[in-house]
ZAMARGU-4260 file (C-alpha; in steps of 0.2 Angstrom, whole numbers, plus 5000, padded with zeros to 4 digits):
<rodrens>
0) 5000/5000/5000 | 5005/5018/4998 | 5008/5031/5011 | 4996/5031/5026 | 4980/5042/5024
5) 4985/5052/5039 | 5003/5055/5033 | 5000/5074/5029 | 4992/5076/5045 | 5008/5071/5054
10) 5021/5076/5041 | 5014/5091/5031 | 5025/5102/5020 | 5014/5117/5022 | 5002/5122/5035
15) 4988/5136/5035 | 4983/5143/5052 | 4965/5150/5052 | 4963/5163/5065 | 4982/5167/5068
20) 4983/5182/5078 | 4994/5195/5087 | 4982/5196/5102 | 4991/5190/5117 | 4982/5175/5125
25) 4972/5171/5110 | 4972/5153/5105 | 4977/5158/5087 | 4991/5168/5094 | 4998/5153/5104
30) 4996/5141/5090 | 5005/5152/5077 | 5019/5157/5089 | 5022/5138/5092 | 5023/5134/5074
35) 5036/5148/5071 | 5046/5145/5087 | 5045/5126/5086 | 5056/5126/5070 | 5044/5119/5058
40) 5053/5114/5042 | 5039/5118/5030 | 5029/5134/5025 | 5017/5141/5038 | 5003/5153/5031
45) 4993/5164/5044 | 4976/5167/5038 | 4967/5182/5045 | 4957/5194/5033 | 4958/5208/5046
50) 4977/5210/5046 | 4991/5211/5033 | 5004/5204/5045 | 5003/5192/5060 | 5018/5191/5071
55) 5029/5199/5058 | 5024/5188/5044 | 5013/5191/5029 | 4995/5186/5032 | 4983/5180/5019
60) 4964/5184/5019 | 4960/5167/5012 | 4967/5151/5005 | 4966/5157/4986 | 4978/5171/4990
65) 4991/5159/4995 | 4993/5152/4978 | 5003/5137/4984 | 4998/5119/4989 | 4993/5117/5008
70) 4993/5100/5016 | 4986/5104/5033 | 4973/5117/5040 | 4974/5122/5058 | 4958/5131/5063
75) 4956/5142/5079 | 4941/5153/5073 | 4924/5153/5082 | 4914/5137/5079 | 4901/5145/5068
80) 4914/5149/5055 | 4922/5131/5055 | 4910/5122/5042 | 4913/5136/5029 | 4932/5135/5032
85) 4931/5116/5030 | 4922/5119/5014 | 4935/5131/5007 | 4949/5119/5012 | 4941/5104/5003
90) 4939/5115/4987 | 4957/5120/4989 | 4963/5102/4990 | 4968/5101/5008 | 4966/5083/5015
95) 4968/5086/5033 | 4963/5098/5046 | 4965/5101/5065 | 4950/5110/5073 | 4956/5117/5089
100) 4940/5128/5091 | 4927/5124/5105 | 4908/5126/5104 | 4902/5110/5096 | 4893/5095/5104
105) 4899/5100/5122 | 4888/5116/5121 | 4871/5107/5116 | 4860/5104/5101 | 4866/5119/5091
110) 4884/5114/5093 | 4881/5096/5088 | 4873/5103/5072 | 4888/5113/5068 | 4899/5098/5072
115) 4889/5087/5059 | 4891/5100/5046 | 4910/5100/5049 | 4911/5081/5046 | 4899/5081/5031
120) 4908/5095/5022 | 4925/5086/5026 | 4920/5069/5020 | 4912/5077/5004 | 4930/5081/4999
125) 4939/5066/5006 | 4946/5077/5021 | 4949/5070/5038 | 4947/5081/5053 | 4955/5080/5071
130) 4945/5087/5085 | 4935/5099/5087 | 4939/5106/5104 | 4957/5098/5105 | 4974/5105/5111
135) 4981/5101/5094 | 4996/5090/5087 | 5015/5090/5089 | 5028/5081/5079 | 5044/5086/5088
140) 5056/5078/5074 | 5049/5091/5061 | 5046/5105/5073 | 5027/5104/5070 | 5018/5111/5085
145) 5000/5116/5080 | 4994/5117/5099 | 4991/5131/5111 | 5002/5122/5124 | 5015/5134/5131
150) 5031/5127/5124 | 5037/5113/5114 | 5041/5095/5118 | 5057/5086/5116 | 5060/5074/5103
155) 5059/5055/5108 | 5051/5039/5104 | 5035/5039/5114 | 5019/5044/5106 | 5006/5052/5117
160) 4988/5051/5112 | 4976/5059/5125 | 4957/5063/5125 | 4960/5077/5137 | 4969/5093/5131
165) 4971/5099/5149 | 4979/5083/5155 | 4990/5083/5139 | 4997/5099/5145 | 5001/5093/5162
170) 5009/5077/5155 | 5020/5088/5144 | 5025/5099/5158 | 5029/5083/5169 | 5039/5075/5155
175) 5049/5091/5151 | 5055/5091/5170 | 5060/5072/5168 | 5069/5074/5151 | 5056/5063/5142
180) 5054/5066/5123 | 5040/5062/5111 | 5038/5056/5093 | 5021/5063/5092 | 5008/5071/5104
185) 4990/5070/5099 | 4975/5078/5108 | 4960/5070/5100 | 4947/5081/5107 | 4929/5077/5103
190) 4934/5065/5090 | 4920/5069/5078 | 4930/5061/5064 | 4948/5055/5067 | 4947/5044/5083
195) 4959/5032/5092 | 4958/5019/5079 | 4964/5030/5065 | 4978/5037/5075 | 4984/5020/5081
200) 4983/5014/5063 | 4995/5028/5059 | 5007/5025/5073 | 5008/5006/5070 | 5019/5010/5055
205) 5027/5026/5061 | 5046/5022/5062 | 5049/5037/5074 | 5037/5029/5087 | 5044/5014/5098
210) 5030/5014/5111 | 5012/5022/5113 | 5004/5030/5128 | 4985/5032/5128 | 4975/5043/5140
215) 4957/5038/5138 | 4940/5045/5145 | 4928/5035/5134 | 4927/5025/5118 | 4916/5031/5103
220) 4918/5016/5092 | 4924/5000/5100 | 4927/4990/5084 | 4938/5004/5077 | 4947/5006/5094
225) 4950/4988/5096 | 4956/4985/5078 | 4968/5000/5080 | 4974/4994/5097 | 4977/4976/5093
230) 4986/4981/5077 | 4997/4993/5086 | 5000/4981/5101 | 5006/4968/5089 | 5021/4979/5083
235) 5025/4990/5099 | 5021/4992/5117 | 5005/5001/5121 | 5001/5007/5138 | 4984/5014/5143
240) 4977/5025/5157 | 4959/5026/5159 | 4949/5037/5171 | 4932/5033/5179 | 4938/5016/5185
245) 4924/5015/5198 | 4910/5020/5186 | 4895/5009/5187 | 4884/5003/5172 | 4874/5016/5164
250) 4857/5006/5165 | 4847/4996/5178 | 4853/4978/5177 | 4840/4965/5174 | 4851/4950/5180
255) 4865/4946/5192 | 4877/4948/5178 | 4872/4965/5174 | 4873/4970/5192 | 4891/4963/5193
260) 4899/4970/5178 | 4904/4988/5178 | 4912/4998/5163 | 4929/4997/5170 | 4929/4978/5171
265) 4925/4977/5153 | 4938/4990/5148 | 4951/4981/5157 | 4946/4965/5149 | 4947/4974/5132
270) 4965/4979/5135 | 4970/4962/5140 | 4964/4955/5124 | 4972/4968/5114 | 4989/4965/5122
275) 4990/4981/5131 | 4997/4986/5148 | 4986/4996/5159 | 4993/5010/5170 | 4984/5018/5185
280) 4994/5034/5187 | 5003/5046/5175 | 5020/5041/5181 | 5015/5023/5178 | 5013/5027/5159
285) 5031/5033/5157 | 5039/5020/5168 | 5030/5006/5159 | 5034/5014/5142 | 5052/5015/5147
290) 5053/4997/5153 | 5044/4989/5139 | 5055/4998/5126 | 5071/4989/5133 | 5075/4973/5123
295) 5070/4962/5138 | 5055/4950/5139 | 5047/4941/5154 | 5045/4922/5151 | 5036/4920/5167
300) 5031/4929/5184 | 5043/4922/5197 | 5055/4935/5203 | 5071/4933/5213 | 5077/4948/5223
305) 5095/4950/5226 | 5100/4964/5239 | 5114/4970/5250 | 5101/4976/5263 | 5086/4966/5271
310) 5075/4981/5272 | 5074/4985/5253 | 5072/4967/5250 | 5056/4966/5261 | 5049/4982/5253
315) 5051/4974/5236 | 5043/4957/5242 | 5028/4967/5250 | 5025/4976/5234 | 5026/4960/5224
320) 5013/4952/5235 | 5002/4968/5233 | 5003/4964/5214 | 4999/4946/5216 | 5016/4941/5209
325) 5026/4926/5217 | 5043/4926/5223 | 5054/4912/5214 | 5057/4896/5224 | 5075/4893/5223
330) 5080/4875/5219 | 5091/4864/5230 | 5105/4866/5217 | 5104/4885/5217 | 5104/4885/5236
335) 5119/4874/5237 | 5129/4885/5225 | 5124/4901/5234 | 5130/4893/5250 | 5147/4890/5242
340) 5150/4908/5237 | 5140/4918/5250 | 5145/4922/5268 | 5136/4910/5281 | 5125/4925/5287
345) 5116/4927/5270 | 5097/4925/5271 | 5096/4907/5265 | 5081/4911/5254 | 5073/4923/5242
350) 5075/4938/5244 | 5094/4934/5243 | 5102/4946/5255 | 5121/4945/5251 | 5125/4956/5266
355) 5130/4975/5267 | 5149/4972/5262 | 5144/4964/5245 | 5158/4966/5232 | 5155/4968/5213
360) 5161/4950/5212 | 5149/4943/5225 | 5135/4952/5215 | 5141/4944/5199 | 5142/4926/5206
365) 5124/4928/5214 | 5116/4935/5198 | 5125/4921/5188 | 5119/4907/5199 | 5101/4914/5200
370) 5100/4917/5182 | 5103/4898/5178 | 5089/4892/5190 | 5074/4886/5179 | 5062/4892/5193
375) 5067/4910/5191 | 5059/4921/5177 | 5067/4938/5182 | 5079/4946/5193 | 5079/4962/5203
380) 5096/4968/5210 | 5095/4980/5224 | 5109/4991/5230 | 5110/5003/5245 | 5126/5014/5247
385) 5133/5007/5262 | 5151/5011/5268 | 5159/4996/5259 | 5148/4997/5243 | 5155/5001/5226
390) 5139/5006/5216 | 5148/5010/5200 | 5159/4994/5201 | 5143/4983/5204 | 5135/4992/5189
395) 5150/4988/5178 | 5150/4970/5184 | 5131/4968/5178 | 5135/4977/5162 | 5149/4963/5159
400) 5135/4950/5162 | 5123/4958/5149 | 5128/4946/5134 | 5126/4930/5145 | 5110/4933/5153
405) 5093/4927/5145 | 5081/4933/5158 | 5075/4951/5163 | 5087/4959/5174 | 5081/4975/5183
410) 5090/4986/5195 | 5087/4998/5209 | 5101/5009/5215 | 5094/5017/5231 | 5099/5035/5235
415) 5106/5049/5224 | 5123/5056/5225 | 5133/5040/5229 | 5124/5030/5216 | 5122/5043/5202
420) 5137/5036/5192 | 5131/5018/5194 | 5114/5023/5187 | 5122/5032/5173 | 5132/5016/5168
425) 5117/5005/5169 | 5106/5017/5158 | 5120/5018/5145 | 5120/4999/5144 | 5101/4998/5142
430) 5099/4990/5159 | 5083/4996/5167 | 5086/5005/5184 | 5075/5013/5196 | 5075/5024/5212
435) 5064/5013/5223 | 5061/4995/5226 | 5042/4998/5223 | 5045/5006/5206 | 5057/4992/5201
440) 5044/4979/5205 | 5030/4989/5196 | 5042/4988/5181 | 5043/4969/5182 | 5024/4968/5183
445) 5023/4978/5167 | 5034/4965/5159 | 5024/4951/5166 | 5007/4958/5161 | 5014/4963/5144
450) 5019/4945/5141 | 5003/4938/5147 | 4992/4950/5137 | 5003/4947/5121 | 4999/4929/5122
455) 4981/4933/5124 | 4982/4944/5109 | 4988/4930/5098 | 4973/4919/5102 | 4961/4919/5087
460) 4946/4908/5092 | 4932/4905/5080 | 4914/4909/5084 | 4911/4890/5087 | 4919/4878/5099
465) 4924/4860/5093 | 4910/4851/5101 | 4893/4846/5094 | 4886/4860/5083 | 4872/4870/5092
470) 4855/4872/5085 | 4857/4891/5082 | 4841/4892/5072 | 4830/4884/5085 | 4837/4895/5098
475) 4834/4910/5087 | 4816/4905/5084 | 4812/4904/5103 | 4819/4921/5105 | 4810/4929/5090
480) 4793/4921/5097 | 4796/4929/5114 | 4799/4946/5105 | 4784/4944/5094 | 4774/4943/5110
485) 4781/4960/5116 | 4791/4952/5130 | 4810/4954/5133 | 4813/4942/5147 | 4812/4923/5144
490) 4804/4912/5156 | 4815/4900/5165 | 4809/4885/5154 | 4812/4896/5138 | 4829/4901/5145
495) 4834/4883/5148 | 4828/4878/5131 | 4840/4891/5123 | 4854/4884/5133 | 4849/4866/5128
500) 4850/4871/5110 | 4868/4876/5113 | 4871/4859/5122 | 4873/4866/5139 | 4866/4853/5152
505) 4851/4860/5161 | 4840/4854/5176 | 4823/4849/5168 | 4809/4861/5173 | 4791/4863/5170
510) 4778/4876/5175 | 4763/4873/5186 | 4749/4885/5190 | 4739/4877/5205 | 4743/4867/5220
515) 4735/4851/5212 | 4746/4853/5197 | 4761/4854/5208 | 4756/4838/5217 | 4754/4829/5201
520) 4770/4835/5193 | 4780/4832/5209 | 4774/4813/5209 | 4779/4812/5191 | 4797/4818/5193
525) 4799/4811/5210 | 4804/4819/5227 | 4813/4829/5233 | 4809/4844/5222 | 4812/4862/5221
530) 4799/4876/5218 | 4803/4893/5211 | 4792/4908/5207 | 4789/4911/5188 | 4789/4930/5185
535) 4796/4941/5171 | 4797/4955/5184 | 4807/4946/5198 | 4826/4944/5195 | 4831/4939/5213
540) 4818/4925/5217 | 4825/4922/5234 | 4824/4940/5240 | 4806/4940/5235 | 4802/4924/5245
545) 4800/4914/5228 | 4811/4899/5231 | 4807/4883/5241 | 4820/4869/5241 | 4821/4851/5247
550) 4802/4847/5247 | 4801/4829/5251 | 4782/4824/5251 | 4765/4828/5243 | 4758/4838/5257
555) 4773/4849/5258 | 4773/4852/5240 | 4755/4859/5240 | 4758/4869/5256 | 4774/4876/5248
560) 4765/4882/5233 | 4752/4892/5242 | 4764/4899/5255 | 4777/4904/5242 | 4763/4913/5231
565) 4757/4922/5246 | 4774/4928/5252 | 4779/4934/5234 | 4762/4944/5232 | 4766/4952/5249
570) 4784/4956/5245 | 4781/4961/5227 | 4763/4966/5224 | 4767/4974/5207 | 4775/4958/5200
575) 4767/4948/5186 | 4766/4930/5191 | 4764/4915/5179 | 4763/4900/5190 | 4778/4891/5198
580) 4793/4882/5191 | 4795/4864/5197 | 4811/4854/5195 | 4820/4839/5203 | 4830/4844/5218
585) 4848/4840/5213 | 4858/4830/5225 | 4876/4836/5222 | 4885/4835/5239 | 4902/4839/5231
590) 4895/4853/5219 | 4902/4871/5219 | 4889/4884/5215 | 4896/4896/5201 | 4889/4910/5190
595) 4891/4911/5171 | 4884/4926/5163 | 4883/4937/5148 | 4880/4955/5147 | 4880/4968/5134
600) 4891/4983/5137 | 4886/4999/5129 | 4903/5001/5121 | 4911/4984/5119 | 4896/4974/5116
605) 4894/4956/5123 | 4905/4952/5138 | 4906/4935/5147 | 4908/4934/5166 | 4912/4920/5178
610) 4913/4919/5196 | 4906/4912/5213 | 4887/4909/5212 | 4873/4907/5223 | 4861/4919/5232
615) 4876/4930/5239 | 4884/4933/5222 | 4883/4952/5222 | 4889/4953/5240 | 4904/4941/5237
620) 4908/4951/5221 | 4920/4937/5215 | 4920/4938/5196 | 4931/4940/5181 | 4925/4946/5163
625) 4932/4943/5146 | 4927/4948/5128 | 4921/4934/5117 | 4925/4924/5107 | 4934/4912/5119
630) 4944/4897/5116 | 4950/4885/5130 | 4966/4895/5134 | 4955/4911/5136 | 4943/4901/5146
635) 4956/4895/5158 | 4963/4913/5160 | 4945/4919/5164 | 4943/4905/5177 | 4961/4908/5185
640) 4957/4926/5188 | 4943/4922/5201 | 4945/4917/5220 | 4932/4903/5217 | 4945/4895/5205
645) 4954/4889/5221 | 4939/4879/5226 | 4938/4869/5210 | 4952/4858/5214 | 4952/4844/5227
650) 4951/4850/5245 | 4946/4842/5262 | 4933/4828/5257 | 4929/4835/5240 | 4936/4829/5224
655) 4942/4840/5210 | 4928/4846/5198 | 4926/4841/5180 | 4935/4856/5174 | 4933/4852/5156
660) 4914/4852/5158 | 4915/4869/5166 | 4926/4875/5151 | 4913/4868/5139 | 4899/4878/5147
665) 4909/4894/5145 | 4913/4890/5127 | 4895/4887/5123 | 4891/4904/5131 | 4904/4912/5120
670) 4895/4904/5105 | 4879/4912/5111 | 4887/4929/5112 | 4894/4927/5094 | 4879/4919/5086
675) 4864/4927/5095 | 4865/4946/5095 | 4847/4946/5101 | 4853/4940/5118 | 4857/4955/5129
680) 4859/4947/5146 | 4861/4929/5152 | 4862/4922/5169 | 4866/4904/5174 | 4866/4905/5193
685) 4869/4893/5200 | 4879/4882/5188 | 4883/4867/5199 | 4899/4859/5195 | 4906/4843/5203
690) 4917/4828/5198 | 4903/4822/5187 | 4900/4837/5176 | 4891/4854/5176 | 4873/4858/5176
695) 4863/4874/5174 | 4851/4874/5189 | 4843/4891/5186 | 4844/4902/5170 | 4837/4919/5164
700) 4839/4927/5147 | 4835/4945/5142 | 4833/4949/5124 | 4830/4964/5113 | 4830/4968/5094
705) 4846/4970/5085 | 4850/4979/5069 | 4860/4967/5059 | 4872/4973/5046 | 4879/4964/5032
710) 4893/4958/5044 | 4887/4944/5055 | 4898/4949/5069 | 4897/4968/5069 | 4890/4967/5087
715) 4906/4961/5093 | 4922/4971/5098 | 4934/4957/5093 | 4931/4949/5077 | 4931/4930/5078
720) 4941/4919/5067 | 4930/4917/5051 | 4930/4898/5051 | 4915/4899/5039 | 4927/4904/5026
725) 4937/4888/5027 | 4934/4877/5011 | 4942/4861/5004 | 4946/4861/4985 | 4955/4850/4973
730) 4967/4857/4959 | 4966/4850/4941 | 4981/4838/4945 | 4971/4830/4959 | 4980/4838/4973
735) 4968/4841/4988 | 4970/4858/4997 | 4962/4869/5010 | 4959/4888/5007 | 4957/4896/5024
740) 4960/4913/5033 | 4977/4915/5039 | 4981/4913/5058 | 4996/4920/5069 | 5003/4902/5070
745) 5005/4902/5051 | 5021/4914/5053 | 5033/4900/5049 | 5024/4893/5033 | 5021/4911/5027
750) 5040/4915/5029 | 5045/4899/5020 | 5032/4902/5007 | 5040/4919/5003 | 5058/4912/5004
755) 5054/4900/4991 | 5047/4912/4978 | 5057/4916/4963 | 5065/4933/4962 | 5053/4938/4949
760) 5038/4933/4959 | 5044/4942/4974 | 5047/4958/4964 | 5029/4957/4956 | 5022/4955/4973
765) 5032/4967/4983 | 5039/4978/4969 | 5056/4978/4978 | 5071/4967/4980 | 5067/4956/4995
770) 5075/4940/5002 | 5063/4936/5016 | 5050/4945/5027 | 5056/4956/5041 | 5049/4952/5058
775) 5037/4967/5057 | 5031/4962/5040 | 5028/4944/5046 | 5018/4950/5061 | 5008/4962/5050
780) 5004/4948/5037 | 4999/4934/5050 | 4992/4943/5065 | 4978/4952/5056 | 4961/4959/5061
785) 4948/4950/5051 | 4936/4965/5052 | 4948/4977/5043 | 4958/4965/5032 | 4958/4947/5025
790) 4971/4935/5020 | 4966/4918/5012 | 4980/4906/5011 | 4980/4890/5001 | 4989/4875/5009
795) 4992/4857/5005 | 4999/4843/5016 | 5017/4837/5013 | 5026/4825/5024 | 5013/4827/5037
800) 5014/4846/5038 | 5005/4860/5030 | 5014/4869/5015 | 5007/4886/5009 | 5006/4887/4990
805) 4997/4904/4988 | 4989/4919/4997 | 4977/4932/4992 | 4973/4947/5004 | 4964/4963/5005
810) 4965/4978/5017 | 4950/4990/5019 | 4953/5008/5014 | 4949/5022/5026 | 4933/5025/5017
815) 4926/5009/5023 | 4919/5005/5006 | 4934/5000/4996 | 4949/4988/4998 | 4966/4986/4991
820) 4971/4968/4986 | 4987/4958/4983 | 4990/4940/4977 | 5005/4928/4975 | 5006/4910/4970
825) 5021/4898/4973 | 5030/4897/4957 | 5029/4878/4956 | 5010/4879/4958 | 5006/4892/4945
830) 4995/4889/4929 | 4983/4877/4938 | 4969/4889/4941 | 4974/4893/4959 | 4976/4912/4957
835) 4958/4913/4949 | 4951/4902/4963 | 4959/4912/4977 | 4954/4928/4969 | 4936/4922/4968
840) 4935/4918/4986 | 4943/4934/4991 | 4931/4944/4980 | 4916/4935/4988 | 4923/4938/5005
845) 4925/4957/5002 | 4907/4958/4995 | 4900/4949/5010 | 4909/4961/5021 | 4899/4975/5012
850) 4914/4982/5002 | 4909/4990/4985 | 4926/4991/4976 | 4942/4981/4975 | 4957/4990/4968
855) 4976/4987/4966 | 4992/4992/4957 | 5000/4979/4945 | 5017/4981/4937 | 5015/4984/4918
860) 5026/4969/4914 | 5016/4957/4925 | 5006/4951/4910 | 4999/4935/4918 | 4992/4945/4933
865) 4984/4958/4921 | 4976/4944/4911 | 4969/4937/4927 | 4961/4953/4933 | 4954/4956/4916
870) 4945/4939/4916 | 4938/4943/4934 | 4930/4959/4928 | 4943/4972/4934 | 4944/4988/4923
875) 4962/4993/4919 | 4967/5011/4918 | 4981/5015/4905 | 4982/5033/4909 | 4997/5033/4920
880) 5012/5035/4908 | 5023/5042/4922 | 5023/5026/4932 | 5027/5007/4929 | 5010/5003/4936
885) 4993/4999/4930 | 4979/5003/4942 | 4965/4990/4942 | 4947/4992/4949 | 4933/4980/4952
890) 4915/4986/4956 | 4907/4973/4967
</rodrens>
């Protein structure tokens, strides 16, 4: 693909500042002054029809009077003037604008009307707009500073993207005092047009950016946000800070699940699935960014602490426990070696206190021994400047070990004056060093969380698990019949029928509407039984007196029916009651009561929750959430993050539960989230799990209408692996092959495929000399977001392994309606119709995604490819004599 569509926003050659002014304190004055004093390398044109000069430079009444190309418009004039300015910019050919002006949706309906006019005018000319009501944009490497911040930012490798202009200025001030530089500073403002997703998409391929910091107040478009976030996090560390951590849901919950899940739970889950590290304070952002840009990776979470003072070791240990990270258990072999080289008074455990007179040699020996312990995943070396200590000498000793170590090594030289030289030595050698034990432990936690979340990012589960296929259509018909009756809450029996359609074991239940019906049904199913009130208005049956358990005889059954109805009518006189649900009383002495649920977040869509169940579920508050789709790895991660997970193994007299049965239930609920967007909330509480399996005792489902787009998974924040696109075909020579979407684990066969291409095939595909794919290219080619791009590979089995023989891919353009394609076939598999077959599949996939146009550039001497696209119906433009390329377009 060509240059990014936001390239001229970040790298303009000429900028026009609307509202540039001489008036002190005016936004236009500060913006224009920053552009001049920032050392911008291009042209800056002040536009102000009331003045001939602004800040000593010639001013222009309008764009036409400039008479030169302009790439970027920066607008500081009153809100009412902005739609007209955008219109003029579009006519002039400007493709990007930064609207700093306030007075849009934040002031009410009239402002919102102006904002919509701005976006409509911009899109009519293919313009993109950042803002309105934003601080602006900085690009320190080129001197671009179109903000009203007082001062510039130093050049660095960190990109800062903030929704708050005020916080952005505070961060810039804090960073300046701490000698932290930036590759870009972006204040998104209202994000009427350009949003997080667009900016992240640019920063992914920005060579000046090594890590990305996000300050987030709210998300407008979850799908775009997650797409951009996941794409960025695959390439470079992303650290996010979100405010409003304790905000509750925005609507009254109709289920236990809805009451439990708050917006922050869901946001945190989204970050985990995106491979992003979350910070809780501003200082965390820079500490995390600094740590994650070091060339070190955490293979696990077990830390060994090496110190020359007991107190700092205890401080580090306490903070490690605060973060729920374990100290490494040193092996017997390691303990024996340490005993041989350390004084007899050493701590004999972890933290490894090597005593206050520790020499550089003692530090070296201890680090080497601990580094080799297979139970150690990372090392933290602490030093306090005692009388016998040589901080610089110890630092030099650790630098000498740098080439031999294979695990993260972090350091903390405590103090200031005496340790300054040691810190300098460590920093220059790219060894992370910190001032306090707590910040050093925080840094290790960033490495651990980053490693964990990167593994979650690589998971690409499909919408369906591998068990028996569910009856999706049957479940949908049940829900549609309920909606047609004007109801949104399914009865318990209807809810269980939906669960049964998705192969979730349920306790059989039926509805009775009189004491005698209760008696007859009880005798039919056998005692003991359970009775529960059946009401669409009562979520918590126990609280209303609507549950009777362990009924053992006929007389008690009739009495329980009457007593329960009387108590419920007294407690909830407003509730509609449709009889009573009767079911066998489950005898599960080893059963654990759990909650499995599904709730629809207003931003991120369906969210799955798991935790302790029973009547005290809200009080206990033990739950974890995850965004679907899930696979077994993601399910295990979800379970692990709850306290109740510790009760699922064997303890006291109780055997271990059937964990596979529990995992299967969660996978089935993930299927419901993917395939039934009509389901808005789902409660299985309790789900009883024991050594014999799992069974849903009580269930409740809330449904509502859903506007379905052409994309079947548009309701989800994370697009599932499109397993429905997997197809088996046979080539004319009889070879069986599979055409399927690419997966992250295909990196090896993709790399081998490119290596084996002839030089001509490589040149036709990449239009440059290329031996093999770089790691960044390989990542971007195999770890794709199926909502924004598609890569279909053709594979055959050779010697028991898959071999890739072709690939066709498209990437959706910024307009959301068109895409750019590429295709290459292995040389020895050409001329067998494979290219035509792959392209047909790719075109059908793009069409089903709602795309209208497919386009691409083909080298003029690539005759076979030109003949192929002509057969497929592409039009070929021959009006580009200045290039070696032909532009081809297919209207779909």
